[in-house]
PDB file of N, H, CA, C and O in Angstrom:
ATOM      1  N   MET A   1     130.938 115.752  52.018  1.00  0.00           N
ATOM      2  CA  MET A   1     129.716 115.382  52.854  1.00  0.00           C
ATOM      3  C   MET A   1     129.445 116.424  53.812  1.00  0.00           C
ATOM      4  O   MET A   1     130.363 117.048  54.344  1.00  0.00           O
ATOM      5  N   SER A   2     128.185 116.652  54.067  1.00  0.00           N
ATOM      6  H   SER A   2     127.439 116.146  53.635  1.00  0.00           H
ATOM      7  CA  SER A   2     127.714 117.639  55.027  1.00  0.00           C
ATOM      8  C   SER A   2     127.931 117.134  56.430  1.00  0.00           C
ATOM      9  O   SER A   2     127.850 115.935  56.699  1.00  0.00           O
ATOM     10  N   ASP A   3     128.226 118.121  57.374  1.00  0.00           N
ATOM     11  H   ASP A   3     128.292 119.095  57.155  1.00  0.00           H
ATOM     12  CA  ASP A   3     128.259 117.745  58.797  1.00  0.00           C
ATOM     13  C   ASP A   3     126.911 118.009  59.401  1.00  0.00           C
ATOM     14  O   ASP A   3     126.741 117.803  60.602  1.00  0.00           O
ATOM     15  N   GLY A   4     125.967 118.442  58.651  1.00  0.00           N
ATOM     16  H   GLY A   4     126.105 118.610  57.675  1.00  0.00           H
ATOM     17  CA  GLY A   4     124.625 118.737  59.149  1.00  0.00           C
ATOM     18  C   GLY A   4     123.716 117.490  59.052  1.00  0.00           C
ATOM     19  O   GLY A   4     124.170 116.350  59.155  1.00  0.00           O
ATOM     20  N   PRO A   5     122.426 117.762  58.853  1.00  0.00           N
ATOM     21  CA  PRO A   5     121.479 116.588  58.777  1.00  0.00           C
ATOM     22  C   PRO A   5     121.741 115.769  57.543  1.00  0.00           C
ATOM     23  O   PRO A   5     122.322 116.225  56.558  1.00  0.00           O
ATOM     24  N   SER A   6     121.279 114.518  57.640  1.00  0.00           N
ATOM     25  H   SER A   6     120.807 114.147  58.440  1.00  0.00           H
ATOM     26  CA  SER A   6     121.357 113.506  56.483  1.00  0.00           C
ATOM     27  C   SER A   6     120.446 114.081  55.397  1.00  0.00           C
ATOM     28  O   SER A   6     119.537 114.879  55.629  1.00  0.00           O
ATOM     29  N   ILE A   7     120.762 113.619  54.222  1.00  0.00           N
ATOM     30  H   ILE A   7     121.500 112.972  54.034  1.00  0.00           H
ATOM     31  CA  ILE A   7     119.968 114.117  53.043  1.00  0.00           C
ATOM     32  C   ILE A   7     118.556 113.571  53.094  1.00  0.00           C
ATOM     33  O   ILE A   7     117.637 114.161  52.527  1.00  0.00           O
ATOM     34  N   ASP A   8     118.374 112.398  53.798  1.00  0.00           N
ATOM     35  H   ASP A   8     119.121 111.918  54.259  1.00  0.00           H
ATOM     36  CA  ASP A   8     117.003 111.939  53.964  1.00  0.00           C
ATOM     37  C   ASP A   8     116.276 112.861  54.956  1.00  0.00           C
ATOM     38  O   ASP A   8     115.085 113.137  54.806  1.00  0.00           O
ATOM     39  N   GLU A   9     116.974 113.306  55.916  1.00  0.00           N
ATOM     40  H   GLU A   9     117.941 113.082  56.038  1.00  0.00           H
ATOM     41  CA  GLU A   9     116.291 114.261  56.829  1.00  0.00           C
ATOM     42  C   GLU A   9     115.994 115.553  56.168  1.00  0.00           C
ATOM     43  O   GLU A   9     114.990 116.187  56.492  1.00  0.00           O
ATOM     44  N   VAL A  10     116.829 115.986  55.240  1.00  0.00           N
ATOM     45  H   VAL A  10     117.645 115.471  54.977  1.00  0.00           H
ATOM     46  CA  VAL A  10     116.630 117.261  54.506  1.00  0.00           C
ATOM     47  C   VAL A  10     115.415 117.080  53.638  1.00  0.00           C
ATOM     48  O   VAL A  10     114.608 118.004  53.534  1.00  0.00           O
ATOM     49  N   LYS A  11     115.243 115.940  53.010  1.00  0.00           N
ATOM     50  H   LYS A  11     115.898 115.190  53.094  1.00  0.00           H
ATOM     51  CA  LYS A  11     114.037 115.664  52.226  1.00  0.00           C
ATOM     52  C   LYS A  11     112.813 115.699  53.108  1.00  0.00           C
ATOM     53  O   LYS A  11     111.840 116.360  52.746  1.00  0.00           O
ATOM     54  N   ARG A  12     112.804 115.041  54.220  1.00  0.00           N
ATOM     55  H   ARG A  12     113.595 114.504  54.514  1.00  0.00           H
ATOM     56  CA  ARG A  12     111.656 115.078  55.181  1.00  0.00           C
ATOM     57  C   ARG A  12     111.335 116.550  55.596  1.00  0.00           C
ATOM     58  O   ARG A  12     110.173 116.944  55.697  1.00  0.00           O
ATOM     59  N   ARG A  13     112.334 117.276  55.811  1.00  0.00           N
ATOM     60  H   ARG A  13     113.278 116.956  55.728  1.00  0.00           H
ATOM     61  CA  ARG A  13     112.101 118.620  56.366  1.00  0.00           C
ATOM     62  C   ARG A  13     111.663 119.555  55.251  1.00  0.00           C
ATOM     63  O   ARG A  13     110.769 120.363  55.500  1.00  0.00           O
ATOM     64  N   HIS A  14     112.204 119.516  54.067  1.00  0.00           N
ATOM     65  H   HIS A  14     112.930 118.859  53.865  1.00  0.00           H
ATOM     66  CA  HIS A  14     111.948 120.520  53.088  1.00  0.00           C
ATOM     67  C   HIS A  14     110.974 120.022  51.972  1.00  0.00           C
ATOM     68  O   HIS A  14     110.390 120.842  51.262  1.00  0.00           O
ATOM     69  N   GLY A  15     110.803 118.702  51.821  1.00  0.00           N
ATOM     70  H   GLY A  15     111.277 118.036  52.397  1.00  0.00           H
ATOM     71  CA  GLY A  15     109.976 118.121  50.831  1.00  0.00           C
ATOM     72  C   GLY A  15     108.588 118.731  50.715  1.00  0.00           C
ATOM     73  O   GLY A  15     108.134 119.075  49.624  1.00  0.00           O
ATOM     74  N   PRO A  16     107.921 118.858  51.856  1.00  0.00           N
ATOM     75  CA  PRO A  16     106.552 119.496  51.786  1.00  0.00           C
ATOM     76  C   PRO A  16     106.484 120.848  51.184  1.00  0.00           C
ATOM     77  O   PRO A  16     105.657 121.132  50.317  1.00  0.00           O
ATOM     78  N   SER A  17     107.418 121.732  51.681  1.00  0.00           N
ATOM     79  H   SER A  17     108.090 121.501  52.385  1.00  0.00           H
ATOM     80  CA  SER A  17     107.398 123.055  51.151  1.00  0.00           C
ATOM     81  C   SER A  17     107.866 123.185  49.693  1.00  0.00           C
ATOM     82  O   SER A  17     107.452 124.085  48.962  1.00  0.00           O
ATOM     83  N   LEU A  18     108.748 122.248  49.298  1.00  0.00           N
ATOM     84  H   LEU A  18     109.084 121.517  49.891  1.00  0.00           H
ATOM     85  CA  LEU A  18     109.064 122.177  47.829  1.00  0.00           C
ATOM     86  C   LEU A  18     107.923 121.793  47.007  1.00  0.00           C
ATOM     87  O   LEU A  18     107.678 122.359  45.941  1.00  0.00           O
ATOM     88  N   LEU A  19     107.146 120.738  47.531  1.00  0.00           N
ATOM     89  H   LEU A  19     107.345 120.278  48.397  1.00  0.00           H
ATOM     90  CA  LEU A  19     106.023 120.242  46.744  1.00  0.00           C
ATOM     91  C   LEU A  19     104.882 121.183  46.626  1.00  0.00           C
ATOM     92  O   LEU A  19     104.033 121.084  45.740  1.00  0.00           O
ATOM     93  N   ALA A  20     104.888 122.220  47.666  1.00  0.00           N
ATOM     94  H   ALA A  20     105.578 122.300  48.385  1.00  0.00           H
ATOM     95  CA  ALA A  20     103.854 123.133  47.684  1.00  0.00           C
ATOM     96  C   ALA A  20     104.067 124.233  46.583  1.00  0.00           C
ATOM     97  O   ALA A  20     103.117 124.932  46.228  1.00  0.00           O
ATOM     98  N   GLN A  21     105.221 124.368  46.090  1.00  0.00           N
ATOM     99  H   GLN A  21     105.992 123.800  46.379  1.00  0.00           H
ATOM    100  CA  GLN A  21     105.542 125.357  45.055  1.00  0.00           C
ATOM    101  C   GLN A  21     104.935 124.928  43.754  1.00  0.00           C
ATOM    102  O   GLN A  21     105.024 123.754  43.394  1.00  0.00           O
ATOM    103  N   PRO A  22     104.292 125.876  43.002  1.00  0.00           N
ATOM    104  CA  PRO A  22     103.659 125.636  41.787  1.00  0.00           C
ATOM    105  C   PRO A  22     104.643 125.015  40.841  1.00  0.00           C
ATOM    106  O   PRO A  22     105.763 125.506  40.698  1.00  0.00           O
ATOM    107  N   GLY A  23     104.236 123.906  40.169  1.00  0.00           N
ATOM    108  H   GLY A  23     103.327 123.507  40.285  1.00  0.00           H
ATOM    109  CA  GLY A  23     105.039 123.205  39.127  1.00  0.00           C
ATOM    110  C   GLY A  23     105.927 122.139  39.633  1.00  0.00           C
ATOM    111  O   GLY A  23     106.480 121.363  38.854  1.00  0.00           O
ATOM    112  N   VAL A  24     106.082 122.076  40.919  1.00  0.00           N
ATOM    113  H   VAL A  24     105.633 122.707  41.552  1.00  0.00           H
ATOM    114  CA  VAL A  24     106.956 121.005  41.415  1.00  0.00           C
ATOM    115  C   VAL A  24     106.164 119.695  41.526  1.00  0.00           C
ATOM    116  O   VAL A  24     105.087 119.668  42.122  1.00  0.00           O
ATOM    117  N   THR A  25     106.685 118.642  40.968  1.00  0.00           N
ATOM    118  H   THR A  25     107.560 118.664  40.484  1.00  0.00           H
ATOM    119  CA  THR A  25     105.866 117.423  40.905  1.00  0.00           C
ATOM    120  C   THR A  25     106.388 116.310  41.817  1.00  0.00           C
ATOM    121  O   THR A  25     105.638 115.412  42.200  1.00  0.00           O
ATOM    122  N   ALA A  26     107.676 116.376  42.161  1.00  0.00           N
ATOM    123  H   ALA A  26     108.285 117.106  41.850  1.00  0.00           H
ATOM    124  CA  ALA A  26     108.175 115.291  42.997  1.00  0.00           C
ATOM    125  C   ALA A  26     109.560 115.707  43.602  1.00  0.00           C
ATOM    126  O   ALA A  26     110.279 116.501  42.994  1.00  0.00           O
ATOM    127  N   VAL A  27     109.910 115.187  44.749  1.00  0.00           N
ATOM    128  H   VAL A  27     109.326 114.543  45.242  1.00  0.00           H
ATOM    129  CA  VAL A  27     111.115 115.399  45.427  1.00  0.00           C
ATOM    130  C   VAL A  27     111.764 113.895  45.739  1.00  0.00           C
ATOM    131  O   VAL A  27     111.122 112.994  46.279  1.00  0.00           O
ATOM    132  N   ALA A  28     113.066 113.786  45.330  1.00  0.00           N
ATOM    133  H   ALA A  28     113.588 114.518  44.890  1.00  0.00           H
ATOM    134  CA  ALA A  28     113.709 112.543  45.550  1.00  0.00           C
ATOM    135  C   ALA A  28     115.157 112.584  45.967  1.00  0.00           C
ATOM    136  O   ALA A  28     115.877 113.519  45.615  1.00  0.00           O
ATOM    137  N   VAL A  29     115.573 111.646  46.668  1.00  0.00           N
ATOM    138  H   VAL A  29     114.988 110.887  46.955  1.00  0.00           H
ATOM    139  CA  VAL A  29     116.996 111.535  46.988  1.00  0.00           C
ATOM    140  C   VAL A  29     117.578 110.600  45.931  1.00  0.00           C
ATOM    141  O   VAL A  29     117.110 109.477  45.748  1.00  0.00           O
ATOM    142  N   GLU A  30     118.579 111.073  45.260  1.00  0.00           N
ATOM    143  H   GLU A  30     118.959 111.986  45.408  1.00  0.00           H
ATOM    144  CA  GLU A  30     119.232 110.302  44.211  1.00  0.00           C
ATOM    145  C   GLU A  30     120.743 110.470  44.363  1.00  0.00           C
ATOM    146  O   GLU A  30     121.206 111.136  45.289  1.00  0.00           O
ATOM    147  N   GLN A  31     121.509 109.868  43.454  1.00  0.00           N
ATOM    148  H   GLN A  31     121.133 109.328  42.701  1.00  0.00           H
ATOM    149  CA  GLN A  31     123.008 110.066  43.366  1.00  0.00           C
ATOM    150  C   GLN A  31     123.439 110.567  42.076  1.00  0.00           C
ATOM    151  O   GLN A  31     122.864 110.216  41.046  1.00  0.00           O
ATOM    152  N   THR A  32     124.411 111.361  42.075  1.00  0.00           N
ATOM    153  H   THR A  32     124.879 111.646  42.912  1.00  0.00           H
ATOM    154  CA  THR A  32     125.015 111.820  40.791  1.00  0.00           C
ATOM    155  C   THR A  32     125.854 110.565  40.295  1.00  0.00           C
ATOM    156  O   THR A  32     126.117 109.639  41.062  1.00  0.00           O
ATOM    157  N   PRO A  33     126.250 110.589  38.994  1.00  0.00           N
ATOM    158  CA  PRO A  33     127.041 109.482  38.473  1.00  0.00           C
ATOM    159  C   PRO A  33     128.304 109.249  39.324  1.00  0.00           C
ATOM    160  O   PRO A  33     128.794 108.124  39.423  1.00  0.00           O
ATOM    161  N   GLY A  34     128.838 110.362  39.956  1.00  0.00           N
ATOM    162  H   GLY A  34     128.440 111.275  39.876  1.00  0.00           H
ATOM    163  CA  GLY A  34     129.952 110.203  40.874  1.00  0.00           C
ATOM    164  C   GLY A  34     129.676 109.646  42.324  1.00  0.00           C
ATOM    165  O   GLY A  34     130.589 109.496  43.136  1.00  0.00           O
ATOM    166  N   GLY A  35     128.402 109.359  42.587  1.00  0.00           N
ATOM    167  H   GLY A  35     127.660 109.481  41.928  1.00  0.00           H
ATOM    168  CA  GLY A  35     128.060 108.759  43.822  1.00  0.00           C
ATOM    169  C   GLY A  35     127.692 109.712  44.843  1.00  0.00           C
ATOM    170  O   GLY A  35     127.503 109.294  45.985  1.00  0.00           O
ATOM    171  N   VAL A  36     127.553 111.066  44.550  1.00  0.00           N
ATOM    172  H   VAL A  36     127.706 111.405  43.622  1.00  0.00           H
ATOM    173  CA  VAL A  36     127.189 112.061  45.566  1.00  0.00           C
ATOM    174  C   VAL A  36     125.747 112.218  45.714  1.00  0.00           C
ATOM    175  O   VAL A  36     125.044 112.510  44.746  1.00  0.00           O
ATOM    176  N   PRO A  37     125.240 112.023  46.971  1.00  0.00           N
ATOM    177  CA  PRO A  37     123.715 112.173  47.223  1.00  0.00           C
ATOM    178  C   PRO A  37     123.309 113.560  46.872  1.00  0.00           C
ATOM    179  O   PRO A  37     123.975 114.539  47.211  1.00  0.00           O
ATOM    180  N   VAL A  38     122.179 113.631  46.171  1.00  0.00           N
ATOM    181  H   VAL A  38     121.639 112.836  45.895  1.00  0.00           H
ATOM    182  CA  VAL A  38     121.586 114.884  45.817  1.00  0.00           C
ATOM    183  C   VAL A  38     120.088 114.890  45.944  1.00  0.00           C
ATOM    184  O   VAL A  38     119.442 113.869  45.710  1.00  0.00           O
ATOM    185  N   LEU A  39     119.506 116.049  46.320  1.00  0.00           N
ATOM    186  H   LEU A  39     120.031 116.879  46.510  1.00  0.00           H
ATOM    187  CA  LEU A  39     118.084 116.184  46.401  1.00  0.00           C
ATOM    188  C   LEU A  39     117.532 116.593  45.045  1.00  0.00           C
ATOM    189  O   LEU A  39     117.744 117.724  44.609  1.00  0.00           O
ATOM    190  N   THR A  40     116.859 115.732  44.400  1.00  0.00           N
ATOM    191  H   THR A  40     116.686 114.812  44.754  1.00  0.00           H
ATOM    192  CA  THR A  40     116.338 116.061  43.007  1.00  0.00           C
ATOM    193  C   THR A  40     114.970 116.538  43.036  1.00  0.00           C
ATOM    194  O   THR A  40     114.093 115.857  43.567  1.00  0.00           O
ATOM    195  N   ILE A  41     114.704 117.759  42.457  1.00  0.00           N
ATOM    196  H   ILE A  41     115.416 118.313  42.026  1.00  0.00           H
ATOM    197  CA  ILE A  41     113.353 118.272  42.468  1.00  0.00           C
ATOM    198  C   ILE A  41     112.934 118.299  41.011  1.00  0.00           C
ATOM    199  O   ILE A  41     113.569 118.921  40.160  1.00  0.00           O
ATOM    200  N   TYR A  42     111.747 117.542  40.740  1.00  0.00           N
ATOM    201  H   TYR A  42     111.230 117.037  41.432  1.00  0.00           H
ATOM    202  CA  TYR A  42     111.199 117.357  39.444  1.00  0.00           C
ATOM    203  C   TYR A  42     110.123 118.562  39.276  1.00  0.00           C
ATOM    204  O   TYR A  42     109.299 118.794  40.160  1.00  0.00           O
ATOM    205  N   VAL A  43     110.192 119.287  38.108  1.00  0.00           N
ATOM    206  H   VAL A  43     110.862 119.098  37.389  1.00  0.00           H
ATOM    207  CA  VAL A  43     109.321 120.360  37.860  1.00  0.00           C
ATOM    208  C   VAL A  43     108.594 119.996  36.445  1.00  0.00           C
ATOM    209  O   VAL A  43     109.106 119.293  35.574  1.00  0.00           O
ATOM    210  N   GLU A  44     107.384 120.567  36.382  1.00  0.00           N
ATOM    211  H   GLU A  44     106.968 121.138  37.090  1.00  0.00           H
ATOM    212  CA  GLU A  44     106.549 120.291  35.174  1.00  0.00           C
ATOM    213  C   GLU A  44     107.180 120.891  33.893  1.00  0.00           C
ATOM    214  O   GLU A  44     107.196 120.240  32.848  1.00  0.00           O
ATOM    215  N   SER A  45     107.677 122.083  33.977  1.00  0.00           N
ATOM    216  H   SER A  45     107.664 122.612  34.826  1.00  0.00           H
ATOM    217  CA  SER A  45     108.215 122.777  32.815  1.00  0.00           C
ATOM    218  C   SER A  45     109.563 123.456  33.093  1.00  0.00           C
ATOM    219  O   SER A  45     110.041 123.481  34.227  1.00  0.00           O
ATOM    220  N   ASN A  46     110.137 123.982  32.068  1.00  0.00           N
ATOM    221  H   ASN A  46     109.749 123.961  31.147  1.00  0.00           H
ATOM    222  CA  ASN A  46     111.397 124.671  32.191  1.00  0.00           C
ATOM    223  C   ASN A  46     111.273 126.125  32.465  1.00  0.00           C
ATOM    224  O   ASN A  46     112.193 126.875  32.136  1.00  0.00           O
ATOM    225  N   GLU A  47     110.174 126.591  33.057  1.00  0.00           N
ATOM    226  H   GLU A  47     109.427 125.982  33.324  1.00  0.00           H
ATOM    227  CA  GLU A  47     110.030 128.007  33.223  1.00  0.00           C
ATOM    228  C   GLU A  47     111.039 128.491  34.299  1.00  0.00           C
ATOM    229  O   GLU A  47     111.242 127.866  35.340  1.00  0.00           O
ATOM    230  N   ALA A  48     111.623 129.596  33.983  1.00  0.00           N
ATOM    231  H   ALA A  48     111.458 130.104  33.137  1.00  0.00           H
ATOM    232  CA  ALA A  48     112.548 130.212  34.879  1.00  0.00           C
ATOM    233  C   ALA A  48     112.114 130.329  36.323  1.00  0.00           C
ATOM    234  O   ALA A  48     112.864 130.047  37.258  1.00  0.00           O
ATOM    235  N   GLY A  49     110.906 130.746  36.461  1.00  0.00           N
ATOM    236  H   GLY A  49     110.297 130.976  35.702  1.00  0.00           H
ATOM    237  CA  GLY A  49     110.425 130.977  37.860  1.00  0.00           C
ATOM    238  C   GLY A  49     110.381 129.717  38.689  1.00  0.00           C
ATOM    239  O   GLY A  49     110.625 129.786  39.894  1.00  0.00           O
ATOM    240  N   GLN A  50     110.090 128.598  38.124  1.00  0.00           N
ATOM    241  H   GLN A  50     109.891 128.543  37.145  1.00  0.00           H
ATOM    242  CA  GLN A  50     110.070 127.380  38.838  1.00  0.00           C
ATOM    243  C   GLN A  50     111.493 127.090  39.222  1.00  0.00           C
ATOM    244  O   GLN A  50     111.658 126.655  40.362  1.00  0.00           O
ATOM    245  N   ARG A  51     112.556 127.259  38.453  1.00  0.00           N
ATOM    246  H   ARG A  51     112.423 127.612  37.527  1.00  0.00           H
ATOM    247  CA  ARG A  51     113.882 126.984  38.697  1.00  0.00           C
ATOM    248  C   ARG A  51     114.509 127.949  39.740  1.00  0.00           C
ATOM    249  O   ARG A  51     115.288 127.546  40.604  1.00  0.00           O
ATOM    250  N   LEU A  52     114.125 129.252  39.611  1.00  0.00           N
ATOM    251  H   LEU A  52     113.492 129.579  38.909  1.00  0.00           H
ATOM    252  CA  LEU A  52     114.662 130.215  40.477  1.00  0.00           C
ATOM    253  C   LEU A  52     114.148 130.073  41.921  1.00  0.00           C
ATOM    254  O   LEU A  52     114.821 130.528  42.846  1.00  0.00           O
ATOM    255  N   ALA A  53     113.070 129.504  42.122  1.00  0.00           N
ATOM    256  H   ALA A  53     112.523 129.134  41.371  1.00  0.00           H
ATOM    257  CA  ALA A  53     112.478 129.334  43.433  1.00  0.00           C
ATOM    258  C   ALA A  53     113.124 128.177  44.198  1.00  0.00           C
ATOM    259  O   ALA A  53     112.801 127.966  45.367  1.00  0.00           O
ATOM    260  N   ILE A  54     113.980 127.464  43.599  1.00  0.00           N
ATOM    261  H   ILE A  54     114.242 127.636  42.650  1.00  0.00           H
ATOM    262  CA  ILE A  54     114.654 126.221  44.154  1.00  0.00           C
ATOM    263  C   ILE A  54     116.086 126.579  44.398  1.00  0.00           C
ATOM    264  O   ILE A  54     116.828 126.851  43.454  1.00  0.00           O
ATOM    265  N   PRO A  55     116.498 126.586  45.652  1.00  0.00           N
ATOM    266  CA  PRO A  55     117.879 126.779  45.970  1.00  0.00           C
ATOM    267  C   PRO A  55     118.841 125.703  45.414  1.00  0.00           C
ATOM    268  O   PRO A  55     118.454 124.556  45.188  1.00  0.00           O
ATOM    269  N   SER A  56     120.083 126.108  45.207  1.00  0.00           N
ATOM    270  H   SER A  56     120.397 127.039  45.390  1.00  0.00           H
ATOM    271  CA  SER A  56     121.170 125.247  44.721  1.00  0.00           C
ATOM    272  C   SER A  56     121.641 124.250  45.754  1.00  0.00           C
ATOM    273  O   SER A  56     122.300 123.274  45.397  1.00  0.00           O
ATOM    274  N   SER A  57     121.332 124.453  47.003  1.00  0.00           N
ATOM    275  H   SER A  57     120.796 125.247  47.293  1.00  0.00           H
ATOM    276  CA  SER A  57     121.593 123.523  48.103  1.00  0.00           C
ATOM    277  C   SER A  57     120.669 123.797  49.251  1.00  0.00           C
ATOM    278  O   SER A  57     120.231 124.933  49.434  1.00  0.00           O
ATOM    279  N   LEU A  58     120.356 122.770  50.046  1.00  0.00           N
ATOM    280  H   LEU A  58     120.712 121.847  49.898  1.00  0.00           H
ATOM    281  CA  LEU A  58     119.606 122.798  51.205  1.00  0.00           C
ATOM    282  C   LEU A  58     120.320 122.147  52.344  1.00  0.00           C
ATOM    283  O   LEU A  58     120.692 120.978  52.253  1.00  0.00           O
ATOM    284  N   ASP A  59     120.525 122.872  53.422  1.00  0.00           N
ATOM    285  H   ASP A  59     120.222 123.823  53.496  1.00  0.00           H
ATOM    286  CA  ASP A  59     121.170 122.323  54.638  1.00  0.00           C
ATOM    287  C   ASP A  59     122.529 121.650  54.237  1.00  0.00           C
ATOM    288  O   ASP A  59     122.893 120.634  54.830  1.00  0.00           O
ATOM    289  N   GLY A  60     123.245 122.179  53.285  1.00  0.00           N
ATOM    290  H   GLY A  60     122.949 123.004  52.803  1.00  0.00           H
ATOM    291  CA  GLY A  60     124.547 121.618  52.932  1.00  0.00           C
ATOM    292  C   GLY A  60     124.560 120.501  51.935  1.00  0.00           C
ATOM    293  O   GLY A  60     125.631 119.983  51.619  1.00  0.00           O
ATOM    294  N   HIS A  61     123.446 120.114  51.435  1.00  0.00           N
ATOM    295  H   HIS A  61     122.576 120.535  51.692  1.00  0.00           H
ATOM    296  CA  HIS A  61     123.252 119.162  50.401  1.00  0.00           C
ATOM    297  C   HIS A  61     122.885 119.748  49.086  1.00  0.00           C
ATOM    298  O   HIS A  61     122.017 120.620  49.050  1.00  0.00           O
ATOM    299  N   PRO A  62     123.497 119.325  47.960  1.00  0.00           N
ATOM    300  CA  PRO A  62     123.203 119.932  46.629  1.00  0.00           C
ATOM    301  C   PRO A  62     121.832 119.598  46.245  1.00  0.00           C
ATOM    302  O   PRO A  62     121.291 118.601  46.723  1.00  0.00           O
ATOM    303  N   THR A  63     121.199 120.408  45.365  1.00  0.00           N
ATOM    304  H   THR A  63     121.639 121.218  44.977  1.00  0.00           H
ATOM    305  CA  THR A  63     119.911 120.066  44.807  1.00  0.00           C
ATOM    306  C   THR A  63     120.198 120.087  43.233  1.00  0.00           C
ATOM    307  O   THR A  63     121.177 120.649  42.743  1.00  0.00           O
ATOM    308  N   ARG A  64     119.278 119.443  42.546  1.00  0.00           N
ATOM    309  H   ARG A  64     118.482 118.986  42.945  1.00  0.00           H
ATOM    310  CA  ARG A  64     119.291 119.563  41.129  1.00  0.00           C
ATOM    311  C   ARG A  64     117.761 119.612  40.663  1.00  0.00           C
ATOM    312  O   ARG A  64     116.903 119.015  41.313  1.00  0.00           O
ATOM    313  N   VAL A  65     117.479 120.277  39.619  1.00  0.00           N
ATOM    314  H   VAL A  65     118.176 120.762  39.091  1.00  0.00           H
ATOM    315  CA  VAL A  65     116.151 120.406  39.060  1.00  0.00           C
ATOM    316  C   VAL A  65     116.075 119.665  37.736  1.00  0.00           C
ATOM    317  O   VAL A  65     116.904 119.855  36.846  1.00  0.00           O
ATOM    318  N   ILE A  66     115.114 118.861  37.634  1.00  0.00           N
ATOM    319  H   ILE A  66     114.441 118.707  38.357  1.00  0.00           H
ATOM    320  CA  ILE A  66     114.930 118.123  36.435  1.00  0.00           C
ATOM    321  C   ILE A  66     113.480 118.345  35.895  1.00  0.00           C
ATOM    322  O   ILE A  66     112.505 118.141  36.618  1.00  0.00           O
ATOM    323  N   THR A  67     113.370 118.769  34.599  1.00  0.00           N
ATOM    324  H   THR A  67     114.162 118.935  34.012  1.00  0.00           H
ATOM    325  CA  THR A  67     112.168 119.003  33.895  1.00  0.00           C
ATOM    326  C   THR A  67     111.560 117.645  33.535  1.00  0.00           C
ATOM    327  O   THR A  67     112.097 116.918  32.699  1.00  0.00           O
ATOM    328  N   SER A  68     110.428 117.307  34.176  1.00  0.00           N
ATOM    329  H   SER A  68     109.991 117.897  34.855  1.00  0.00           H
ATOM    330  CA  SER A  68     109.903 115.964  33.874  1.00  0.00           C
ATOM    331  C   SER A  68     108.565 115.962  33.273  1.00  0.00           C
ATOM    332  O   SER A  68     108.079 114.922  32.829  1.00  0.00           O
ATOM    333  N   GLY A  69     107.940 117.109  33.241  1.00  0.00           N
ATOM    334  H   GLY A  69     108.336 117.954  33.601  1.00  0.00           H
ATOM    335  CA  GLY A  69     106.565 117.219  32.772  1.00  0.00           C
ATOM    336  C   GLY A  69     105.669 116.748  33.978  1.00  0.00           C
ATOM    337  O   GLY A  69     106.109 116.610  35.119  1.00  0.00           O
ATOM    338  N   ARG A  70     104.413 116.524  33.616  1.00  0.00           N
ATOM    339  H   ARG A  70     104.056 116.636  32.689  1.00  0.00           H
ATOM    340  CA  ARG A  70     103.518 116.098  34.751  1.00  0.00           C
ATOM    341  C   ARG A  70     103.497 114.611  34.824  1.00  0.00           C
ATOM    342  O   ARG A  70     103.432 113.904  33.818  1.00  0.00           O
ATOM    343  N   PHE A  71     103.554 114.160  36.030  1.00  0.00           N
ATOM    344  H   PHE A  71     103.607 114.734  36.847  1.00  0.00           H
ATOM    345  CA  PHE A  71     103.539 112.629  36.271  1.00  0.00           C
ATOM    346  C   PHE A  71     102.054 112.251  36.151  1.00  0.00           C
ATOM    347  O   PHE A  71     101.128 112.963  36.537  1.00  0.00           O
ATOM    348  N   LYS A  72     101.934 111.001  35.549  1.00  0.00           N
ATOM    349  H   LYS A  72     102.687 110.423  35.235  1.00  0.00           H
ATOM    350  CA  LYS A  72     100.626 110.449  35.396  1.00  0.00           C
ATOM    351  C   LYS A  72     100.557 109.124  36.170  1.00  0.00           C
ATOM    352  O   LYS A  72     101.505 108.344  36.086  1.00  0.00           O
ATOM    353  N   PRO A  73      99.466 108.826  36.932  1.00  0.00           N
ATOM    354  CA  PRO A  73      99.360 107.561  37.644  1.00  0.00           C
ATOM    355  C   PRO A  73      99.268 106.412  36.665  1.00  0.00           C
ATOM    356  O   PRO A  73      98.768 106.596  35.556  1.00  0.00           O
ATOM    357  N   LEU A  74      99.725 105.255  37.030  1.00  0.00           N
ATOM    358  H   LEU A  74     100.131 105.105  37.932  1.00  0.00           H
ATOM    359  CA  LEU A  74      99.641 104.163  36.142  1.00  0.00           C
ATOM    360  C   LEU A  74      98.410 103.360  36.482  1.00  0.00           C
ATOM    361  O   LEU A  74      98.131 102.352  35.833  1.00  0.00           O
TER     362      LEU A  74
END
């Protein structure tokens, strides 16, 4: 666990800049199967540039990238 800001604060702080990156469709706080909180960044495609622009952690919390395609409103 990080001694820094909560993962929710990290999402509030970094979410807008992550969403401003081309191809990023969503940012969410989720848990790994082991129960570790993680900042999940959803991207439209598996292009290397989209993944390279996203750090492996932010403020001491891990990130993960999931290729989701484009979200469509219901």
